FIMAR-376637 format. One record per atom (N, C-alpha, C): residue number from 1; residue in one letter; atom name; x, z, y. Coordinates in nm, 4 decimals, decimal comma. Example, Ala and Ser with C-alpha at 12.3 -4.5 7.8 and 13.67 -1.06 7.14 Angstrom:
2
ATOM sefi tike torse       xx       zz       yy
ATOM    1    A     N   1,3190   0,7800  -0,5690
ATOM    1    A    CA   1,2300   0,7800  -0,4500
ATOM    1    A     C   1,3200   0,7800  -0,3300
ATOM    2    S     N   1,2850   0,7080  -0,2250
ATOM    2    S    CA   1,3670   0,7140  -0,1060
ATOM    2    S     C   1,2900   0,7870   0,0030
//
This chain:
111
ATOM sefi tike torse       xx       zz       yy
ATOM    1    D     N  -2,0488  -1,1930  -0,0399
ATOM    1    D    CA  -1,9145  -1,2397  -0,0680
ATOM    1    D     C  -1,9152  -1,3874  -0,1069
ATOM    2    V     N  -2,0120  -1,4264  -0,1875
ATOM    2    V    CA  -2,0202  -1,5661  -0,2307
ATOM    2    V     C  -2,0501  -1,6565  -0,1115
ATOM    3    L     N  -2,1369  -1,6109  -0,0235
ATOM    3    L    CA  -2,1701  -1,6894   0,0955
ATOM    3    L     C  -2,0447  -1,7137   0,1803
ATOM    4    W     N  -1,9607  -1,6100   0,1964
ATOM    4    W    CA  -1,8366  -1,6279   0,2715
ATOM    4    W     C  -1,7442  -1,7261   0,2004
ATOM    5    M     N  -1,7308  -1,7130   0,0689
ATOM    5    M    CA  -1,6419  -1,8015  -0,0074
ATOM    5    M     C  -1,6841  -1,9474   0,0077
ATOM    6    I     N  -1,8143  -1,9721   0,0019
ATOM    6    I    CA  -1,8641  -2,1093   0,0172
ATOM    6    I     C  -1,8370  -2,1594   0,1592
ATOM    7    S     N  -1,8676  -2,0753   0,2584
ATOM    7    S    CA  -1,8444  -2,1141   0,3982
ATOM    7    S     C  -1,6975  -2,1436   0,4232
ATOM    8    Y     N  -1,6114  -2,0604   0,3684
ATOM    8    Y    CA  -1,4675  -2,0778   0,3886
ATOM    8    Y     C  -1,4158  -2,2016   0,3156
ATOM    9    A     N  -1,4639  -2,2219   0,1928
ATOM    9    A    CA  -1,4202  -2,3371   0,1132
ATOM    9    A     C  -1,4646  -2,4692   0,1759
ATOM   10    L     N  -1,5827  -2,4697   0,2356
ATOM   10    L    CA  -1,6337  -2,5905   0,2998
ATOM   10    L     C  -1,5779  -2,6089   0,4411
ATOM   11    E     N  -1,4928  -2,5158   0,4822
ATOM   11    E    CA  -1,4290  -2,5203   0,6144
ATOM   11    E     C  -1,5306  -2,5329   0,7271
ATOM   12    I     N  -1,6372  -2,4544   0,7162
ATOM   12    I    CA  -1,7385  -2,4518   0,8212
ATOM   12    I     C  -1,6735  -2,3942   0,9473
ATOM   13    P     N  -1,6850  -2,4640   1,0596
ATOM   13    P    CA  -1,6190  -2,4187   1,1828
ATOM   13    P     C  -1,6578  -2,2762   1,2215
ATOM   14    N     N  -1,5610  -2,2037   1,2735
ATOM   14    N    CA  -1,5789  -2,0674   1,3248
ATOM   14    N     C  -1,6167  -1,9657   1,2180
ATOM   15    T     N  -1,5853  -1,9937   1,0917
ATOM   15    T    CA  -1,6088  -1,8942   0,9867
ATOM   15    T     C  -1,4977  -1,7905   0,9959
ATOM   16    P     N  -1,5327  -1,6647   1,0260
ATOM   16    P    CA  -1,4288  -1,5614   1,0357
ATOM   16    P     C  -1,3762  -1,5233   0,8977
ATOM   17    M     N  -1,2692  -1,4486   0,8963
ATOM   17    M    CA  -1,2174  -1,3996   0,7689
ATOM   17    M     C  -1,3203  -1,3041   0,7082
ATOM   18    W     N  -1,2987  -1,2640   0,5832
ATOM   18    W    CA  -1,3977  -1,1911   0,5048
ATOM   18    W     C  -1,4485  -1,0649   0,5746
ATOM   19    V     N  -1,3583  -0,9831   0,6273
ATOM   19    V    CA  -1,4008  -0,8575   0,6898
ATOM   19    V     C  -1,4864  -0,8852   0,8126
ATOM   20    G     N  -1,4413  -0,9772   0,8959
ATOM   20    G    CA  -1,5183  -1,0110   1,0148
ATOM   20    G     C  -1,6536  -1,0703   0,9809
ATOM   21    F     N  -1,6578  -1,1526   0,8766
ATOM   21    F    CA  -1,7824  -1,2141   0,8311
ATOM   21    F     C  -1,8826  -1,1068   0,7900
ATOM   22    N     N  -1,8362  -1,0119   0,7086
ATOM   22    N    CA  -1,9252  -0,9056   0,6617
ATOM   22    N     C  -1,9676  -0,8121   0,7741
ATOM   23    S     N  -1,8806  -0,7916   0,8717
ATOM   23    S    CA  -1,9164  -0,7009   0,9812
ATOM   23    S     C  -2,0319  -0,7560   1,0646
ATOM   24    K     N  -2,0553  -0,8865   1,0576
ATOM   24    K    CA  -2,1667  -0,9458   1,1312
ATOM   24    K     C  -2,3013  -0,9206   1,0631
ATOM   25    F     N  -2,2976  -0,8893   0,9341
ATOM   25    F    CA  -2,4217  -0,8752   0,8584
ATOM   25    F     C  -2,4508  -0,7331   0,8125
ATOM   26    I     N  -2,3514  -0,6479   0,8126
ATOM   26    I    CA  -2,3681  -0,5126   0,7594
ATOM   26    I     C  -2,3552  -0,4118   0,8726
ATOM   27    E     N  -2,4554  -0,3271   0,8861
ATOM   27    E    CA  -2,4490  -0,2190   0,9833
ATOM   27    E     C  -2,4347  -0,0892   0,9062
ATOM   28    D     N  -2,3196  -0,0285   0,9186
ATOM   28    D    CA  -2,2925   0,0976   0,8499
ATOM   28    D     C  -2,2487   0,1987   0,9543
ATOM   29    F     N  -2,3420   0,2816   0,9963
ATOM   29    F    CA  -2,3130   0,3776   1,1017
ATOM   29    F     C  -2,2477   0,5047   1,0483
ATOM   30    N     N  -2,2409   0,5183   0,9155
ATOM   30    N    CA  -2,1842   0,6388   0,8558
ATOM   30    N     C  -2,0352   0,6261   0,8266
ATOM   31    T     N  -1,9811   0,5075   0,8391
ATOM   31    T    CA  -1,8409   0,4851   0,8077
ATOM   31    T     C  -1,7577   0,4910   0,9352
ATOM   32    A     N  -1,6556   0,5750   0,9319
ATOM   32    A    CA  -1,5675   0,5870   1,0479
ATOM   32    A     C  -1,4766   0,4647   1,0577
ATOM   33    Q     N  -1,4309   0,4371   1,1780
ATOM   33    Q    CA  -1,3392   0,3259   1,1986
ATOM   33    Q     C  -1,2084   0,3552   1,1258
ATOM   34    Q     N  -1,1549   0,2545   1,0599
ATOM   34    Q    CA  -1,0300   0,2710   0,9871
ATOM   34    Q     C  -0,9121   0,2412   1,0776
ATOM   35    K     N  -0,7999   0,3045   1,0465
ATOM   35    K    CA  -0,6777   0,2808   1,1216
ATOM   35    K     C  -0,5698   0,2385   1,0232
ATOM   36    I     N  -0,5069   0,1263   1,0496
ATOM   36    I    CA  -0,4005   0,0762   0,9632
ATOM   36    I     C  -0,2680   0,0994   1,0347
ATOM   37    C     N  -0,1736   0,1610   0,9644
ATOM   37    C    CA  -0,0434   0,1919   1,0234
ATOM   37    C     C   0,0680   0,1346   0,9374
ATOM   38    Y     N   0,1792   0,1103   0,9997
ATOM   38    Y    CA   0,2980   0,0631   0,9298
ATOM   38    Y     C   0,4058   0,1695   0,9422
ATOM   39    L     N   0,4859   0,1839   0,8385
ATOM   39    L    CA   0,5928   0,2827   0,8400
ATOM   39    L     C   0,7063   0,2371   0,9310
ATOM   40    T     N   0,7871   0,3323   0,9715
ATOM   40    T    CA   0,9054   0,3027   1,0515
ATOM   40    T     C   0,9988   0,2130   0,9708
ATOM   41    P     N   1,0512   0,1070   1,0315
ATOM   41    P    CA   1,1419   0,0181   0,9577
ATOM   41    P     C   1,2656   0,0927   0,9060
ATOM   42    I     N   1,3078   0,0578   0,7865
ATOM   42    I    CA   1,4274   0,1147   0,7252
ATOM   42    I     C   1,5274   0,0009   0,7102
ATOM   43    N     N   1,6447   0,0163   0,7673
ATOM   43    N    CA   1,7459  -0,0893   0,7649
ATOM   43    N     C   1,8299  -0,0816   0,6385
ATOM   44    D     N   1,7689  -0,1135   0,5276
ATOM   44    D    CA   1,8369  -0,1140   0,3984
ATOM   44    D     C   1,7572  -0,2051   0,3057
ATOM   45    S     N   1,8091  -0,2279   0,1867
ATOM   45    S    CA   1,7395  -0,3142   0,0912
ATOM   45    S     C   1,6030  -0,2541   0,0567
ATOM   46    P     N   1,4954  -0,3289   0,0745
ATOM   46    P    CA   1,3626  -0,2738   0,0479
ATOM   46    P     C   1,3372  -0,2416  -0,0988
ATOM   47    T     N   1,4152  -0,3005  -0,1892
ATOM   47    T    CA   1,3944  -0,2733  -0,3316
ATOM   47    T     C   1,4847  -0,1626  -0,3838
ATOM   48    G     N   1,5677  -0,1056  -0,2992
ATOM   48    G    CA   1,6528   0,0058  -0,3411
ATOM   48    G     C   1,5683   0,1273  -0,3754
ATOM   49    K     N   1,6046   0,1957  -0,4819
ATOM   49    K    CA   1,5246   0,3094  -0,5288
ATOM   49    K     C   1,5072   0,4157  -0,4206
ATOM   50    E     N   1,6131   0,4466  -0,3469
ATOM   50    E    CA   1,6041   0,5494  -0,2424
ATOM   50    E     C   1,5105   0,5069  -0,1295
ATOM   51    V     N   1,5124   0,3795  -0,0959
ATOM   51    V    CA   1,4243   0,3287   0,0097
ATOM   51    V     C   1,2788   0,3355  -0,0353
ATOM   52    V     N   1,2524   0,2915  -0,1567
ATOM   52    V    CA   1,1156   0,2948  -0,2095
ATOM   52    V     C   1,0675   0,4393  -0,2189
ATOM   53    L     N   1,1544   0,5272  -0,2648
ATOM   53    L    CA   1,1203   0,6694  -0,2744
ATOM   53    L     C   1,0856   0,7258  -0,1365
ATOM   54    Q     N   1,1612   0,6867  -0,0352
ATOM   54    Q    CA   1,1336   0,7324   0,1012
ATOM   54    Q     C   0,9966   0,6841   0,1489
ATOM   55    T     N   0,9616   0,5593   0,1194
ATOM   55    T    CA   0,8297   0,5092   0,1608
ATOM   55    T     C   0,7176   0,5821   0,0877
ATOM   56    M     N   0,7428   0,6191  -0,0368
ATOM   56    M    CA   0,6416   0,6932  -0,1127
ATOM   56    M     C   0,6217   0,8330  -0,0537
ATOM   57    K     N   0,7316   0,8972  -0,0163
ATOM   57    K    CA   0,7228   1,0303   0,0457
ATOM   57    K     C   0,6538   1,0217   0,1815
ATOM   58    E     N   0,6868   0,9188   0,2600
ATOM   58    E    CA   0,6223   0,8990   0,3902
ATOM   58    E     C   0,4719   0,8779   0,3729
ATOM   59    S     N   0,4345   0,8024   0,2712
ATOM   59    S    CA   0,2926   0,7769   0,2450
ATOM   59    S     C   0,2204   0,9063   0,2100
ATOM   60    Q     N   0,2833   0,9908   0,1292
ATOM   60    Q    CA   0,2228   1,1200   0,0960
ATOM   60    Q     C   0,2078   1,2067   0,2206
ATOM   61    K     N   0,3069   1,2024   0,3075
ATOM   61    K    CA   0,3020   1,2794   0,4319
ATOM   61    K     C   0,1839   1,2336   0,5173
ATOM   62    I     N   0,1638   1,1032   0,5253
ATOM   62    I    CA   0,0517   1,0486   0,6023
ATOM   62    I     C  -0,0812   1,0938   0,5423
ATOM   63    A     N  -0,0918   1,0897   0,4095
ATOM   63    A    CA  -0,2151   1,1350   0,3435
ATOM   63    A     C  -0,2421   1,2816   0,3764
ATOM   64    D     N  -0,1370   1,3635   0,3738
ATOM   64    D    CA  -0,1528   1,5055   0,4076
ATOM   64    D     C  -0,1999   1,5232   0,5518
ATOM   65    E     N  -0,1389   1,4483   0,6441
ATOM   65    E    CA  -0,1770   1,4573   0,7854
ATOM   65    E     C  -0,3227   1,4179   0,8077
ATOM   66    L     N  -0,3709   1,3249   0,7263
ATOM   66    L    CA  -0,5092   1,2786   0,7389
ATOM   66    L     C  -0,6075   1,3634   0,6597
ATOM   67    G     N  -0,5541   1,4575   0,5819
ATOM   67    G    CA  -0,6405   1,5412   0,4993
ATOM   67    G     C  -0,6994   1,4664   0,3812
ATOM   68    E     N  -0,6301   1,3641   0,3357
ATOM   68    E    CA  -0,6771   1,2839   0,2227
ATOM   68    E     C  -0,6048   1,3249   0,0950
ATOM   69    K     N  -0,6749   1,3162  -0,0171
ATOM   69    K    CA  -0,6143   1,3491  -0,1464
ATOM   69    K     C  -0,5225   1,2383  -0,1953
ATOM   70    C     N  -0,5566   1,1134  -0,1627
ATOM   70    C    CA  -0,4754   1,0005  -0,2084
ATOM   70    C     C  -0,4666   0,8962  -0,0969
ATOM   71    I     N  -0,3774   0,7993  -0,1171
ATOM   71    I    CA  -0,3558   0,6975  -0,0144
ATOM   71    I     C  -0,3186   0,5651  -0,0806
ATOM   72    N     N  -0,3639   0,4552  -0,0215
ATOM   72    N    CA  -0,3267   0,3205  -0,0672
ATOM   72    N     C  -0,1894   0,2853  -0,0133
ATOM   73    V     N  -0,1058   0,2311  -0,0997
ATOM   73    V    CA   0,0266   0,1847  -0,0585
ATOM   73    V     C   0,0405   0,0410  -0,1073
ATOM   74    I     N   0,0648  -0,0504  -0,0147
ATOM   74    I    CA   0,0725  -0,1922  -0,0489
ATOM   74    I     C   0,2181  -0,2376  -0,0429
ATOM   75    Y     N   0,2640  -0,2934  -0,1539
ATOM   75    Y    CA   0,4010  -0,3442  -0,1635
ATOM   75    Y     C   0,3982  -0,4890  -0,2113
ATOM   76    D     N   0,5118  -0,5585  -0,1938
ATOM   76    D    CA   0,5236  -0,6873  -0,2605
ATOM   76    D     C   0,5644  -0,6599  -0,4055
ATOM   77    L     N   0,5689  -0,7629  -0,4871
ATOM   77    L    CA   0,5896  -0,7456  -0,6307
ATOM   77    L     C   0,7185  -0,6717  -0,6643
ATOM   78    A     N   0,8298  -0,7110  -0,6038
ATOM   78    A    CA   0,9590  -0,6496  -0,6368
ATOM   78    A     C   0,9618  -0,5008  -0,6025
ATOM   79    I     N   0,9045  -0,4641  -0,4891
ATOM   79    I    CA   0,9036  -0,3241  -0,4475
ATOM   79    I     C   0,8024  -0,2450  -0,5293
ATOM   80    A     N   0,6870  -0,3052  -0,5588
ATOM   80    A    CA   0,5842  -0,2365  -0,6376
ATOM   80    A     C   0,6355  -0,2004  -0,7764
ATOM   81    K     N   0,7163  -0,2882  -0,8351
ATOM   81    K    CA   0,7720  -0,2585  -0,9674
ATOM   81    K     C   0,8582  -0,1327  -0,9628
ATOM   82    V     N   0,9408  -0,1201  -0,8605
ATOM   82    V    CA   1,0254  -0,0015  -0,8453
ATOM   82    V     C   0,9384   0,1217  -0,8203
ATOM   83    A     N   0,8393   0,1091  -0,7321
ATOM   83    A    CA   0,7514   0,2216  -0,6995
ATOM   83    A     C   0,6746   0,2699  -0,8222
ATOM   84    M     N   0,6260   0,1770  -0,9030
ATOM   84    M    CA   0,5513   0,2158  -1,0231
ATOM   84    M     C   0,6420   0,2813  -1,1267
ATOM   85    Q     N   0,7676   0,2382  -1,1331
ATOM   85    Q    CA   0,8630   0,3031  -1,2234
ATOM   85    Q     C   0,8885   0,4466  -1,1785
ATOM   86    I     N   0,9058   0,4663  -1,0489
ATOM   86    I    CA   0,9251   0,6014  -0,9953
ATOM   86    I     C   0,8018   0,6858  -1,0226
ATOM   87    Q     N   0,6850   0,6297  -0,9959
ATOM   87    Q    CA   0,5597   0,7024  -1,0158
ATOM   87    Q     C   0,5433   0,7448  -1,1614
ATOM   88    A     N   0,5780   0,6561  -1,2544
ATOM   88    A    CA   0,5643   0,6869  -1,3971
ATOM   88    A     C   0,6670   0,7897  -1,4428
ATOM   89    S     N   0,7890   0,7812  -1,3905
ATOM   89    S    CA   0,8946   0,8716  -1,4371
ATOM   89    S     C   0,8884   1,0095  -1,3722
ATOM   90    E     N   0,8210   1,0207  -1,2591
ATOM   90    E    CA   0,8143   1,1492  -1,1897
ATOM   90    E     C   0,6711   1,2011  -1,1824
ATOM   91    K     N   0,5971   1,1828  -1,2912
ATOM   91    K    CA   0,4589   1,2327  -1,2979
ATOM   91    K     C   0,4590   1,3833  -1,2868
ATOM   92    P     N   0,3695   1,4465  -1,2232
ATOM   92    P    CA   0,2549   1,4002  -1,1449
ATOM   92    P     C   0,2839   1,3940  -0,9945
ATOM   93    T     N   0,4117   1,3965  -0,9570
ATOM   93    T    CA   0,4499   1,4045  -0,8152
ATOM   93    T     C   0,3838   1,2982  -0,7279
ATOM   94    Y     N   0,3776   1,1753  -0,7760
ATOM   94    Y    CA   0,3261   1,0654  -0,6934
ATOM   94    Y     C   0,1936   1,0095  -0,7457
ATOM   95    D     N   0,1201   1,0906  -0,8195
ATOM   95    D    CA  -0,0087   1,0454  -0,8734
ATOM   95    D     C  -0,1136   1,0216  -0,7650
ATOM   96    N     N  -0,0907   1,0750  -0,6456
ATOM   96    N    CA  -0,1894   1,0546  -0,5389
ATOM   96    N     C  -0,1665   0,9251  -0,4607
ATOM   97    L     N  -0,0704   0,8436  -0,5046
ATOM   97    L    CA  -0,0470   0,7137  -0,4418
ATOM   97    L     C  -0,1131   0,6044  -0,5245
ATOM   98    F     N  -0,1967   0,5243  -0,4597
ATOM   98    F    CA  -0,2552   0,4082  -0,5259
ATOM   98    F     C  -0,1706   0,2884  -0,4862
ATOM   99    I     N  -0,0796   0,2503  -0,5755
ATOM   99    I    CA   0,0157   0,1432  -0,5482
ATOM   99    I     C  -0,0449   0,0101  -0,5913
ATOM  100    H     N  -0,0499  -0,0841  -0,4987
ATOM  100    H    CA  -0,1000  -0,2161  -0,5355
ATOM  100    H     C  -0,0287  -0,3247  -0,4571
ATOM  101    L     N  -0,0495  -0,4472  -0,5021
ATOM  101    L    CA   0,0176  -0,5624  -0,4435
ATOM  101    L     C  -0,0550  -0,6118  -0,3189
ATOM  102    G     N   0,0210  -0,6730  -0,2301
ATOM  102    G    CA  -0,0376  -0,7354  -0,1130
ATOM  102    G     C  -0,1130  -0,8617  -0,1515
ATOM  103    A     N  -0,1884  -0,9136  -0,0577
ATOM  103    A    CA  -0,2751  -1,0291  -0,0838
ATOM  103    A     C  -0,1978  -1,1511  -0,1325
ATOM  104    F     N  -0,0790  -1,1749  -0,0780
ATOM  104    F    CA  -0,0008  -1,2917  -0,1185
ATOM  104    F     C   0,0314  -1,2869  -0,2670
ATOM  105    H     N   0,0769  -1,1727  -0,3159
ATOM  105    H    CA   0,1156  -1,1625  -0,4563
ATOM  105    H     C  -0,0052  -1,1640  -0,5498
ATOM  106    I     N  -0,1176  -1,1165  -0,5033
ATOM  106    I    CA  -0,2398  -1,1267  -0,5836
ATOM  106    I     C  -0,2827  -1,2731  -0,5915
ATOM  107    M     N  -0,2766  -1,3435  -0,4791
ATOM  107    M    CA  -0,3147  -1,4846  -0,4764
ATOM  107    M     C  -0,2242  -1,5676  -0,5679
ATOM  108    I     N  -0,0957  -1,5404  -0,5667
ATOM  108    I    CA  -0,0005  -1,6148  -0,6493
ATOM  108    I     C  -0,0329  -1,5997  -0,7983
ATOM  109    A     N  -0,0900  -1,4881  -0,8372
ATOM  109    A    CA  -0,1237  -1,4651  -0,9782
ATOM  109    A     C  -0,2259  -1,5663  -1,0295
ATOM  110    Y     N  -0,3013  -1,6267  -0,9394
ATOM  110    Y    CA  -0,4042  -1,7221  -0,9798
ATOM  110    Y     C  -0,3548  -1,8664  -0,9809
ATOM  111    F     N  -0,2290  -1,8888  -0,9463
ATOM  111    F    CA  -0,1767  -2,0256  -0,9414
ATOM  111    F     C  -0,0620  -2,0446  -1,0362
//
């Protein structure tokens, strides 16, 4: 990780992003290929409680379809706040959702 950070900071030509960089050096034949999916667009305010609740239910449905006990759900800050409030108030219904911020909002925390 440090080697990638140095390469990226020094703007060494053709340095791939972190995942691509690591894939060149790590051979892991036991890990299955990951699939990233996006939910169907909802034409309403993304911070509305009903909309956030729907995305949480959809995420649980996806976890069930995949046979997983839990699932990562990435939101921006405004939506994550609503999702975490729902998760806290409706325990244990949504305890299998790991709610976290997207990369942009994590990066902003350092500036």
